C-alpha positions as CSV (number, residue, x, y, z in Angstrom):
1,M,124.3,100.7,85.8
2,P,122.5,101.7,89.0
3,K,122.4,99.3,91.8
4,K,119.0,97.7,92.6
5,A,117.7,98.7,96.0
6,E,118.2,95.9,98.4
7,Q,117.4,95.7,102.1
8,P,120.6,95.6,104.1
9,A,121.0,92.7,106.5
10,S,120.7,94.9,109.6
11,F,120.6,98.5,110.8
12,E,124.3,98.3,111.5
13,T,125.2,97.0,108.0
14,A,123.1,99.8,106.4
15,L,124.9,102.4,108.6
16,K,128.4,101.1,107.5
17,E,127.3,101.1,103.9
18,L,126.0,104.7,104.3
19,E,129.3,105.7,105.8
20,S,131.1,104.1,102.9
21,I,129.0,106.0,100.4
22,V,129.7,109.3,102.2
23,T,133.4,108.7,102.1
24,R,133.3,107.9,98.3
25,L,131.2,111.0,97.6
26,E,133.4,113.2,99.7
27,S,136.5,112.0,97.8
28,G,135.2,113.9,94.8
29,E,136.7,111.3,92.5
30,L,133.4,109.7,91.3
31,P,132.1,110.5,87.8
32,L,128.8,112.5,88.0
33,E,126.5,109.7,87.1
34,E,128.1,107.3,89.6
35,A,128.0,110.0,92.3
36,L,124.3,110.5,91.6
37,N,123.6,106.8,91.9
38,E,125.6,106.6,95.1
39,F,123.7,109.6,96.5
40,E,120.4,108.0,95.6
41,H,121.3,104.8,97.3
42,G,122.5,106.7,100.3
43,V,119.2,108.5,100.6
44,Q,117.3,105.2,100.5
45,L,119.6,103.8,103.2
46,A,119.1,106.9,105.4
47,R,115.3,106.7,105.0
48,Q,115.3,103.0,105.9
49,G,117.5,103.7,108.9
50,Q,115.3,106.5,110.1
51,L,112.3,104.2,109.8
52,T,114.0,101.5,111.8
53,L,115.0,104.0,114.5
54,Q,111.4,105.3,114.7
55,Q,110.1,101.7,115.1
56,A,112.6,101.0,117.8
57,E,111.6,104.2,119.6
58,Q,107.9,103.2,119.4
59,R,108.7,99.8,120.9
60,V,110.6,101.5,123.8
61,Q,107.7,103.9,124.4
62,I,105.2,101.1,124.5
63,L,107.3,99.2,127.0
64,L,107.8,102.3,129.2
65,N,104.2,103.4,129.1
66,D,102.6,100.1,130.0
67,G,102.0,99.5,133.6
68,E,104.2,97.1,135.5
69,N,101.5,94.4,135.5
70,A,100.1,95.1,132.1
71,P,100.2,92.2,129.6
72,L,102.7,92.6,126.8
73,A,101.3,92.5,123.2
74,P,103.3,91.9,120.1
75,F,104.6,95.0,118.3
76,T,103.5,95.4,114.7
77,P,105.0,98.4,112.9
78,D,102.9,100.6,110.7
79,S,103.4,99.6,107.2
80,E,104.1,102.3,104.6
């Protein structure tokens, strides 16, 4: 039965889970259906991680581009 897509606790947790999935897939020992489910979950984790990194990069750019005396405003990521 496929796993339900859950948000990992953190970027680091998602990365560790993705590394674990890669290891299991590279072993070549998973049945086809299970390997496809793992691959699908891995793609979801990779996309979420990429989004998290993009948001972090935007925050850094905002902080670097604002003038030294410019007031800081809360960051609100674009929702998809």
